[in-house]
C-alpha positions in Angstrom: 49.7 123.9 77.3 52.2 126.0 75.2 49.7 128.0 73.5 48.1 129.1 76.6 51.3 130.4 78.0 52.0 131.8 74.8 48.8 133.8 74.5 49.5 134.6 78.4 52.5 135.9 77.6 51.4 138.2 74.9 48.2 139.7 77.4 51.0 141.1 79.5 53.0 142.9 77.1 49.6 144.2 75.7 48.5 145.2 78.8 52.3 146.4 80.0 51.7 148.8 76.8 48.7 149.7 77.7 49.5 151.0 81.1 52.4 152.8 80.0 50.5 154.4 77.1 47.5 155.4 80.2 50.2 156.9 82.1 51.6 159.0 79.4 48.4 160.6 79.1 47.6 161.0 82.6 50.6 162.4 83.5 51.6 166.3 82.8 54.9 167.2 81.1 55.6 169.3 83.9 55.0 166.7 86.5 57.3 164.4 84.8 60.1 166.9 84.8 59.5 167.3 88.4 59.5 164.1 89.4 63.0 163.6 87.2 64.2 166.5 89.2 63.0 165.6 92.7 64.5 162.3 92.3 67.8 163.4 91.8 67.1 166.3 94.6 69.4 166.4 97.2 71.1 169.1 99.5 74.3 168.2 98.6 76.5 165.6 96.3 79.9 163.9 96.7 80.8 161.5 93.9 83.5 159.6 92.5 83.8 159.5 89.0 85.5 158.2 85.8 85.8 160.4 82.6 87.3 159.0 79.6 87.8 160.9 76.2 87.7 159.1 72.7 88.8 160.7 69.4 89.9 159.7 66.5 93.6 159.2 67.0 93.6 159.2 70.6 91.8 158.4 74.1 92.2 160.0 77.7 90.7 158.6 81.2 91.1 161.2 84.3 89.3 160.1 87.4 87.8 162.8 89.5 86.0 164.0 93.1 83.4 166.4 93.0 81.6 168.2 95.7 78.4 170.2 95.2 75.8 172.0 97.7 72.6 173.4 95.9 73.1 175.5 92.5 75.9 178.2 93.5 79.0 175.7 94.8 80.6 173.2 93.4 84.6 171.9 93.6 86.1 169.1 91.4 89.5 167.8 91.8 91.4 165.6 89.6 92.7 162.7 90.9 94.5 161.5 87.9 96.2 160.5 85.3 99.6 162.1 86.8 100.1 165.4 85.1 96.8 166.5 85.9 96.4 165.3 89.5 95.7 168.0 91.9 93.8 170.1 89.4 90.9 171.9 91.3 88.1 173.6 89.6 85.9 175.8 91.9 82.4 177.2 91.1 81.0 179.8 93.8 77.6 181.5 92.7 78.9 183.4 90.1 82.4 182.9 90.2 84.9 180.5 88.7 88.4 179.3 90.0 91.4 176.8 88.6 93.8 175.9 90.9 97.2 174.6 89.1 99.3 172.4 91.6 102.5 172.6 89.3 102.9 176.4 90.0 100.6 176.4 92.8 98.8 179.5 92.0 94.6 179.7 91.4 93.4 181.7 88.6 89.9 183.2 88.3 88.7 181.9 84.5 86.2 184.7 83.1 82.2 183.4 83.6 82.5 182.9 79.6 84.5 179.6 80.0 81.5 178.1 81.7 80.3 177.1 78.3 83.6 176.0 76.8 84.7 172.2 76.6 86.3 171.4 79.9 89.6 169.7 79.8 89.5 168.3 76.6 86.1 166.6 77.2 82.9 167.2 75.0 81.3 168.7 78.1 81.3 172.6 78.9 82.2 173.5 82.7 78.4 174.2 83.1 77.6 170.9 82.2 79.9 170.0 85.2 79.3 172.2 87.7 75.6 173.8 87.1 72.4 172.4 88.0 69.7 173.6 86.2 65.9 173.6 86.7 64.8 172.5 83.3 61.1 172.5 84.1 61.6 176.2 85.2 63.1 177.5 82.1 61.5 175.1 79.5 58.1 174.3 78.5 57.4 170.9 77.9 55.4 168.6 75.5 54.5 165.0 75.8 55.3 163.1 72.5 55.2 159.6 73.1 56.9 156.6 74.7 59.9 154.4 74.0 62.4 152.5 75.1 65.9 153.3 76.1 68.6 151.2 77.7 65.6 148.5 78.1 63.7 151.1 79.9 60.0 152.4 79.4 60.3 156.0 78.8 58.0 159.2 78.0 59.5 161.3 75.5 59.4 165.0 76.0 60.3 167.8 73.3 60.9 171.3 75.5 61.6 174.9 74.1 63.0 177.8 76.0 60.0 179.7 78.1 60.3 183.3 77.1 63.2 185.3 77.9 64.6 182.2 79.7 68.6 182.5 79.7 69.4 179.5 78.5 71.8 178.5 75.4 69.9 175.6 73.7 67.1 175.8 71.2 65.1 173.2 71.8 65.9 169.8 74.4 64.3 166.4 73.5 64.2 164.0 76.8 63.8 160.5 77.3 62.8 159.9 80.8 62.3 156.4 82.7 58.4 156.1 83.4 59.2 153.7 86.8 62.5 155.8 88.4 62.0 158.9 86.3 66.0 158.8 85.2 66.8 160.7 82.3 67.9 158.3 80.0 68.9 159.9 77.1 68.4 163.6 76.2 69.6 165.2 72.6 70.6 168.9 72.4 69.4 171.2 69.7 70.7 175.2 69.0 69.3 178.2 67.8 68.4 176.5 64.1 67.1 173.1 65.9 69.7 171.2 64.6 71.3 168.7 66.9 75.1 169.4 68.7 74.9 166.6 71.3 73.2 163.5 72.5 73.6 162.0 75.9 72.6 158.8 76.9 72.2 156.7 80.1 72.6 153.4 81.4 73.8 150.8 83.8 71.0 151.6 86.4 71.7 150.9 89.8 70.5 151.7 93.6 73.9 154.2 94.8 73.6 156.2 97.8 70.1 155.4 98.7 69.1 156.6 95.2 68.2 155.1 92.0 70.6 156.1 89.3 72.0 155.9 85.9 75.9 155.4 86.7 76.6 155.7 83.0 76.7 158.5 80.9 77.9 159.0 77.1 78.4 162.6 75.4 78.3 162.3 71.9 78.6 165.5 69.8 76.7 165.3 66.2 79.6 167.4 64.4 82.2 165.3 65.1 82.3 162.0 64.2 84.7 159.8 66.2 84.6 161.8 69.1 82.6 161.1 72.8 83.0 161.7 76.4 82.2 158.7 79.1 81.6 159.8 82.6 81.2 156.2 85.0 80.0 156.9 88.6 82.0 154.8 90.6 80.3 155.9 94.0 77.8 158.8 95.2 76.8 160.2 98.0 73.6 162.4 98.9 72.4 164.8 101.2 76.1 164.4 103.2 76.6 167.9 105.5 78.9 170.0 103.8 80.1 173.2 105.5 79.8 176.9 102.9 83.8 177.2 104.0 84.4 174.6 101.7 83.6 175.9 98.4 86.0 178.9 99.1 89.2 179.9 97.2 91.4 180.1 100.2 90.8 176.1 100.5 91.0 174.7 96.6 94.8 173.9 97.7 93.5 171.9 100.9 91.1 169.8 98.7 92.3 165.8 98.8 90.0 163.4 97.4 
């Protein structure tokens, strides 16, 4: 009996691996990317999250609430720690603003700051506020399957399309074969040297969608540096009027 059970389990594992390989061969790279994008597609997003920054000599944790609508509008409110509480960031199309509650002043930021690290994290303002359609900007090649955080994933290599307005020389993505969740990403510079690795875990049903609720960003050139984003709750497709995303509304925004 033991031998039969063992053989049966082995057979299930072999069949499972064959199924994953068959899917990888018969689903194009563009289809995989589009399914991953569709998995998180929403007219709007409201999320509360913790952002933890780790450095060799110090750590810091912030709590934030973020609202976004399409690719043009996003607002981020810092809920803590106390010294940063009430700070608000706004992206309205091509304009970016920062509201500072201690001096009750709103400052327009240069667009170049979108590519710089945000509040000491390993993420840029663009990472937090810009929704990128990677299937439009990159050509993808399926290079196999691997397991990430216990989930079978397609492995895709992406290179920018001609004239694409992107900063990365190459991307490598691990996309879950079941729910099309982006479980891991490696970002490469123009010399195809790795810059950042992003790993996802703690997959849960949140707001009606299955998503990874923990994201860890690790820069390759900075030993002991990392940023972890943990989603506490997420709402998809809640109605948000465009007038919410205005410079004049920033001092009134509350979590």
